[in-house]
GUZA-893747 format. One line per 8 residues: number of its first residue (from 0); their letters; for each residue x, y, z of N, C-alpha, C. Coordinates in steps of 0.001 Angstrom, whole numbers, plus 524288, in hexadecimal, padded with zeros to 5 digits. Layout:
BEGIN
NUM = a = X/Y/Z/X/Y/Z/X/Y/Z; ...;
//
This chain:
BEGIN
0 = mngyaimg = 6A5A1/CC5A8/6086E/6A69B/CC0E7/60B5E/6A4B4/CC193/61108; 6A3CD/CC61B/612AF/6A205/CC812/6181F/69CDF/CC630/618BA; 69928/CC60E/61478/693FE/CC37F/61546/693C5/CBE7A/6168E; 69751/CBB3C/61432/6975E/CB556/615E6/6995A/CB45F/61B4F; 69D00/CB7EC/61D15/69E97/CB73B/622B4/69A3C/CB95B/6266E; 696BF/CBCAE/62554/69262/CBE14/62874/68E74/CBA2B/628DA; 68DAD/CB790/6241F/689FE/CB2CF/623C8/68BB8/CAE08/625B8; 6908D/CADBC/62751/69360/CA96B/6289B/69017/CA596/62D26;
8 = paalggpp = 68DDA/CA7F6/63162/68AC7/CA49E/63433/686A2/CA187/6320F; 6849D/CA3AF/62D7F/67F39/CA0DB/62B2D/68149/C9C0E/62877; 6863C/C9BED/6274D/68883/C9702/62506/68815/C91F8/62910; 68854/C9339/62D6D/68806/C8F00/6315B/682BB/C8C43/63206; 67E9C/C8ED5/62F01/67A05/C8C9B/6300C/678BC/C8842/62B4D; 67C67/C85F0/6294D/67B95/C8178/625E4/679E4/C83E4/62007; 677CA/C802B/61C5D/676AD/C824F/6175E/6738F/C8755/616E6; 66EE4/C8844/61A07/66C47/C8CEB/61995/66FDC/C9142/61AF0;
16 = gwalwaig = 672FD/C9133/61EF1/6764A/C94CF/6202A/67AF2/C965C/61C24; 67C19/C9219/6194E/67FDE/C9294/61504/67E02/C961C/610E9; 67944/C950C/60F34/67655/C9861/60B93/6761A/C9DF6/60D2F; 6747B/C9EB2/612AE/67432/CA40F/61452/6797A/CA638/6148A; 67E01/CA3A9/615C1/6830F/CA618/615F1/68472/CA77A/61113; 68339/CA458/60C4B/6853C/CA5A0/60716/68220/CAA9E/604D6; 67D2A/CAAA2/605E8/679E6/CAF24/6036E/67A8E/CB3A6/606A5; 67AD7/CB360/60B30/67B2A/CB830/60F9C/6810C/CB9F7/60EB5;
24 = gtiitvgt = 684BE/CB72F/60E70/68A87/CB945/60E14/68B03/CBBE9/608B7; 68839/CB990/6047B/688EF/CBC72/5FF3C/68604/CC100/5FF2C; 68209/CC213/60221/67ECA/CC6DD/601A2/681DD/CCADE/604E4; 683F7/CC984/6090E/686BB/CCDAF/60C20/68B57/CCEE6/609D7; 68E88/CCB15/60706/69375/CCC2A/604AE/69271/CD003/5FFCA; 68EE0/CCEC3/5FC7E/68DB6/CD173/5F76C/68BDB/CD6C3/5F99C; 68868/CD736/5FDA4/686FD/CDCBB/5FFB7/68B53/CDFA2/60155; 68EB5/CDDAA/6046C/69356/CE04D/605FD/6965E/CE2A6/601C2;
32 = vllgnevy = 69744/CDF82/5FE23/69A6C/CE168/5F9A2/697DD/CE5BB/5F669; 69240/CE4A8/5F5E8/68F7C/CE8FF/5F2B0/68FA0/CEE4C/5F670; 68E9F/CEE04/5FB59/68F11/CF27D/5FE9C/69424/CF509/5FE4B; 69859/CF22F/5FF0F/69D5B/CF452/5FE27/69E5F/CF67E/5F8E0; 69CB9/CF4B5/5F4EF/69CE9/CF70F/5F03D/69970/CFC8A/5EF9E; 69555/CFC6D/5F21B/692B6/D01E0/5F20A/6958F/D0644/5F5CA; 69827/D0423/5F943/69AE1/D084D/5FCFD/69FAF/D09B3/5F920; 6A227/D05F9/5F69F/6A6B9/D07FA/5F3CD/6A532/D0B7D/5EF53;
40 = qatraepr = 6A0D7/D0A63/5ECEA/69F54/D0DA2/5E821/69D47/D1331/5EA35; 69B73/D138F/5EF1A/699FB/D18EA/5F16B/69E27/D1C14/5F26C; 6A2AE/D195B/5F45C/6A70E/D1CBB/5F566/6A9EE/D1E3D/5F095; 6A917/D1B05/5EC2E/6ABC6/D1C9B/5E71C/6A813/D20F5/5E467; 6A399/D21F6/5E601/6A05E/D2559/5E2D4/6A141/D2B87/5E45C; 6A50F/D2BA7/5E7B9/6A643/D3187/5E931/6A91D/D3422/5E4CD; 6A78A/D38FF/5E3F3/6A9C5/D3C20/5DFE4/6B036/D3C06/5DF8B; 6B27F/D3B2C/5DAD4/6B873/D3BE7/5DB09/6BA29/D40FD/5DC2A;
48 = aeprapav = 6BEA4/D4162/5DEC3/6C0E7/D4672/5DFF8/6C2BB/D48C0/5DAD1; 6C23B/D4D1F/5D9AB/6C423/D5021/5D47E/6CA71/D520B/5D67F; 6CD58/D530B/5D280/6D1F5/D54F7/5D425/6D0E4/D5AD5/5D5E2; 6D435/D5C57/5D8FD/6D395/D620F/5DBA7/6D5F7/D65D9/5D74E; 6DAA6/D64CB/5D604/6DD7C/D68A7/5D1AD/6DB61/D66DE/5CBFF; 6DA4C/D6AC3/5C8D2/6D8E1/D6A1C/5C39E/6DE39/D6753/5C062; 6DCF6/D650F/5BCC1/6E0F8/D61E5/5B983/6E3E0/D65DD/5B672; 6E94E/D659B/5B66A/6EC9D/D6914/5B3DC/6ED29/D6765/5AE94;
56 = pttdtcat = 6EBFC/D6AC3/5AA9B/6ECCA/D68F3/5A535/6F262/D674B/5A3F1; 6F399/D62F9/5A154/6F905/D6204/5A058/6FAAA/D64CD/59B8F; 70000/D6660/59C02/7020E/D68CC/597DC/70614/D6525/59495; 70636/D6068/59659/709DD/D5CB6/593D6/707C3/D5B79/58EC4; 70B9D/D5BE4/58AD9/70994/D5B59/5855E/708B0/D555F/58422; 70A72/D518D/587A3/70946/D4C58/586B2/703A8/D4A6B/587DC; 7013C/D4EA6/58AF1/6FB99/D4DE8/58C73/6F848/D4E4A/587AC; 6FA4E/D51EF/583E6/6F67F/D52AB/57F2D/6F8ED/D4F0A/57AFF;
64 = gncprpys = 6FC68/D4B45/57C47/6FDB9/D4788/577E6/702AB/D49BA/5744B; 704FB/D4EAA/5761A/708DD/D510B/57369/70DE2/D5033/575E9; 70F46/D4BD3/57782/71456/D4AF2/57A24/71909/D4B79/57629; 71D0C/D4E16/57810/72234/D4ED6/5752B/724BD/D49AB/5741E; 7262D/D489D/56F9E/728AB/D436C/56F37/72E31/D43AB/57107; 72FB9/D3F6F/573B9/73596/D3F24/57602/73948/D3F03/571C9; 73DE3/D414E/572B9/74193/D4183/56E6A/74488/D3B58/56E75; 745E4/D3980/56A89/748C8/D349B/569F0/74BF4/D3422/564D1;
72 = vrvhaqgm = 74FE2/D31D6/56588/753E7/D3010/5615E/75560/D2A21/56155; 75525/D27C7/55CD8/756C5/D22B6/55CC7/75A74/D2244/55849; 75EB0/D1F54/5589A/76207/D1DCB/553FD/76277/D1827/55371; 7610E/D15D1/54ED7/7616F/D103A/54E6F/763A0/D0E33/54933; 76561/D0998/5491E/7678D/D07DB/5445D/76261/D03BE/54285; 7612E/D03B6/53CFF/75D00/D00CF/53BE0/75E14/CFE3F/53695; 75B6C/CF991/535E0/75C65/CF685/5319F/75C49/CF01E/532B0; 75BE4/CEDAA/52DE7/75C60/CE7E5/52EE7/76058/CE58E/53215;
80 = dcggtsgs = 764C0/CE7D7/531E8/76942/CE5DF/53541/768E5/CE6BE/53AD4; 76468/CE948/53C85/7633F/CEB12/542A7/75F8F/CE787/544C6; 75D58/CE407/541E1/75933/CE061/54442/75660/CDDDF/54066; 75759/CDD6C/53C21/754E7/CDA15/5382C/75053/CDC6A/53471; 74ECE/CE170/535F7/74AEE/CE3FC/53285/74D21/CE9B5/53174; 74AF1/CEC37/52CC9/74D1D/CF1C6/52C57/74BB3/CF5A6/53055; 74767/CF3BD/5339F/745BC/CF7A0/53784/74848/CF6C4/53CB0; 74C56/CF287/53D1A/74EE9/CF17A/541E4/7529B/CF5C3/54351;
88 = tigapafv = 75351/CF685/54809/756BB/CFA7F/54A34/75A20/CF953/54E8C; 75E3E/CFB70/54F8E/761C3/CFAFC/5537F/76327/D0086/5559E; 762A2/D0254/55A34/763D6/D074C/55B97/76337/D0878/561B3; 76621/D0C07/56357/76609/D0E17/568FF/7600C/D0FC4/56A05; 75E85/D0EEF/56F14/758C9/D1112/56FEB/7589F/D16B0/56EDE; 753A6/D185D/56D7B/75348/D1DED/56CAE/753F7/D2141/5714A; 75635/D262D/570B3/756FA/D29A1/5748B/7524A/D2DBB/57435; 74F89/D2D81/57957/74B13/D30D6/57A16/74BBE/D34DE/57DF5;
96 = sttpipaa = 74A2B/D3989/57CDB/74AF1/D3DDD/580BC/746A2/D41FC/5807E; 74614/D4500/58402/74203/D48FE/58435/74375/D4E24/581F1; 748D4/D4E51/5800C/74AE2/D5320/57D1B/74D25/D511E/577DD; 74D6E/D54AD/573EF/750B2/D532E/56F64/75563/D5032/57098; 756A1/D4CC8/56D75/75B9A/D49CE/56D8C/75FFF/D4BB0/56AE7; 764D2/D4C10/56CED/768F5/D4E13/56A33/76B4C/D4AEB/56618; 76DCD/D4C83/562D3/7705A/D4989/55DFE/7745E/D45C2/560A5; 7770F/D473A/56496/77ACC/D43DB/566EE/77882/D3F10/568F1;
104 = taiglsqa = 773C0/D3F15/56ACC/770B6/D3AB7/56CFB/76FCD/D36E3/568EB; 76EA9/D3882/56461/76D35/D3513/55FCA/771F9/D32CE/55DE8; 776A4/D3597/55DF1/77AEA/D32CF/55C5D/77C45/D2EC1/560A1; 77BAF/D2F89/565B3/77CCF/D2C06/569A7/77943/D26AC/5685B; 7743F/D2810/5673A/7710C/D232B/5657A/772C6/D2059/56098; 775AB/D2356/55D3B/7773B/D211F/5583E/77C85/D1CB7/559E1; 77F2E/D1F3D/55D76/783D6/D1C68/55EB0/781E8/D16A6/5622F; 77E91/D17EF/564E1/77BB0/D1315/56842/77983/D0EBB/564A9;
112 = twamlgrr = 776B6/D10DB/5604E/774AA/D0D61/55C31/778FB/D0AC1/559AD; 77D1F/D0D9F/55840/78157/D0BB5/5554F/78460/D0700/55828; 78432/D07DA/55D57/78738/D03AB/560D7/78345/CFEAC/56085; 77E94/CFEF1/55FB2/77B8B/CFA4B/55FD1/77BC8/CF77D/55A7A; 77DB3/CF94A/556B6/77DDC/CF709/551BA/78356/CF2FF/55111; 7826F/CEED8/54DE7/7867B/CEBB0/54CC5/78A1A/CEDC4/54978; 78EBF/CEB85/5485D/7933F/CED2D/544CE/79103/CEE53/53FE3; 78E74/CEA60/53D16/78C4A/CEB03/537D9/78815/CEF4F/53789;
120 = qrsirtqa = 784A5/CEFA1/53B66/7804B/CF328/53B10/78324/CF8CB/53BE9; 7872A/CF9E3/53EE1/7898E/CFE96/53EEC/78CAC/CFFCE/539F6; 78F15/CFC31/53768/79195/CFD45/53256/78E4C/CFF37/52DFC; 7899E/CFD78/52E18/7856F/CFE58/529C8/78376/D03FC/52B17; 7838C/D05D0/53048/78076/D0A17/5317F/78491/D0F18/532DE; 78971/D0DF7/53213/78CE5/D11E6/5332F/78C80/D175C/53148; 78B0B/D175A/52B9C/78A28/D1CA7/529B4/784F6/D1EFF/52B78; 780E0/D1B54/52C7A/77BE4/D1CFA/52DF8/77C5E/D1FDE/53302;
128 = kvrleryv = 77F9F/D1D0A/5369D/78025/D1F6F/53C57/782E2/D24CF/53B58; 786F2/D2553/5385F/78924/D2A64/5374C/78560/D2E54/535C1; 78254/D2DAF/531EA/77EC5/D3114/52FAB/77B1F/D3326/53373; 778A9/D2F11/537B5/77491/D2FDA/53A9A/77733/D340E/53F60; 77BBF/D3268/5410B/77DDA/D3633/544CF/77F5F/D3B64/542B2; 7816F/D3C31/53D65/7817C/D414F/53B75/77C71/D43FF/53AC8; 7785F/D411B/53984/773CE/D43C3/53940/7715B/D45A8/53E2E; 771DC/D4279/5423F/77011/D4480/547C8/773C9/D4955/54996;
136 = larppagy = 77883/D48C2/54887/77BAE/D4D1E/54A9C/77B30/D5275/546F2; 7792A/D51C2/54248/7792D/D5681/53EE2/773A3/D582A/53F53; 76F8F/D5689/5420A/76AAB/D58C4/54267/76ADC/D5EA6/54455; 767B7/D61AE/54275/76729/D671E/543A3/76512/D67AC/5494F; 76568/D6BAF/54BC7/7638E/D6CC3/55179/75D86/D6AFE/5518B; 75AA0/D6B3F/54D30/75527/D6A1D/54E09/75490/D6431/54E63; 75880/D60FA/54DBC/75807/D5BCB/54E81/75543/D57A8/54A42; 7534B/D5354/54C23/7513C/D5035/54894/74D10/D4D14/54ACC;
144 = lgektfaa = 748BE/D4B38/5482D/74522/D47B3/549AE/7441F/D43F1/5453E; 7431C/D3F40/546F1/741A2/D3ADE/542BB/7450E/D3706/542D9; 74583/D3403/53DDE/748AA/D2F87/53DC4/74C24/D306F/5389A; 7515D/D2F19/53933/75520/D2FAD/535BF/7580D/D2B0F/534E3; 7584C/D2911/53019/75A7A/D243B/52E5D/76010/D24DB/52ABC; 763C9/D216D/52C60/76899/D21C6/52974/769CB/D1C52/52743; 769CD/D1BBD/521DC/769F9/D1664/5205B/76FA1/D142E/52146; 77039/D0FD8/52273/77537/D0D31/52290/77833/D0BFD/51DA8;
152 = sdpsggkr = 77C9E/D0B33/51D28/7800E/D09FB/517D2/77D90/D05A9/5156F; 77B27/D01BB/517FF/77835/CFD84/515DC/77268/CFE89/51781; 76F87/D0110/51479/769F0/D01C3/5160E/765D2/CFD2E/515A7; 76804/CF93A/5137A/76479/CF4E9/51266/762AC/CF291/51814; 75D93/CF10B/5182E/75B34/CEF99/51CE6/75A0D/CF3EE/520B9; 759E6/CF82F/51ED1/7581D/CFCC9/52215/75CCD/CFE90/525C0; 76171/CFDAB/524B1/76576/CFED9/528B9/76621/D04EA/52833; 76669/D070A/52CF0/76703/D0C47/52DDC/7684C/D0E10/53375;
160 = ydvdsygs = 76959/D12BC/53474/769F3/D153C/5394E/76609/D19D8/53A7D; 762B5/D19AB/53E26/75E48/D1D5D/53E80/75F06/D2062/54366; 75C61/D2502/5431A/75B7C/D2863/5486E/7562B/D2A2E/547E1; 753AC/D2977/54CEA/74DEE/D2B03/54CC4/74E2D/D2F3B/55155; 74C16/D3427/54FCD/74BC3/D3851/553B2/745FD/D39EB/55435; 743B2/D39CE/558B4/73EE2/D3BC9/55A28/73E58/D3F61/55EB0; 73A4B/D4288/55E90/739AB/D466A/562E3/735C2/D4A25/5615F; 7348E/D4E28/564DC/730AD/D5283/563D0/733B9/D562C/560A1;
168 = tpnfia = 7385A/D56F6/561D8/73BAD/D5AB8/55E25/740C0/D57C2/55CB9; 743D7/D58F5/55948/748D6/D5688/55683/74C39/D5516/55B1F; 74F31/D5087/559E0/7533B/D4F25/55D11/7586D/D5073/559D2; 75CF3/D4E61/55BE1/7623C/D4F7C/559C5/763DB/D554E/55AD6; 76281/D57EF/55F4E/7636D/D5C82/55F61/7697E/D5D34/560EA; 76BE7/D6229/560A1/77191/D6251/56188/77293/D6263/5671C;
//
């Protein structure tokens, strides 16, 4: 816009001055923009500074895609009476840790899930809950990984009480 300000006095000369103002102002403005772009590009053409210290190789196993899996345990009731399909579940949120999970924590999750069930849902799964808790407490010191299902007294509709245990090494340690 500076080009038009510079050519401002030419606009006072009537129609010929208006044409001079428009053409001259445009040339000066475009020229200023192009010159500014050249100066900007010249300053950007300087070589980039390289880091002074060499990069330290990482020893993190996650950088190689070999991340250890976090430990987790989930206890849930499953079946048609828990939400309308045999895959429906009710249960406390999974417990996630960076170390193997003790058996007592799994028992606590079982109790939390049990408290979420209705009276009828609990009566159907009473034996399954007892079997699950005995199973968790009886695990050898090596622990357990995977999914274990305990069928309810009325297994129709997929009714059961499950424990899911995951990690890079077994859970349910003593």
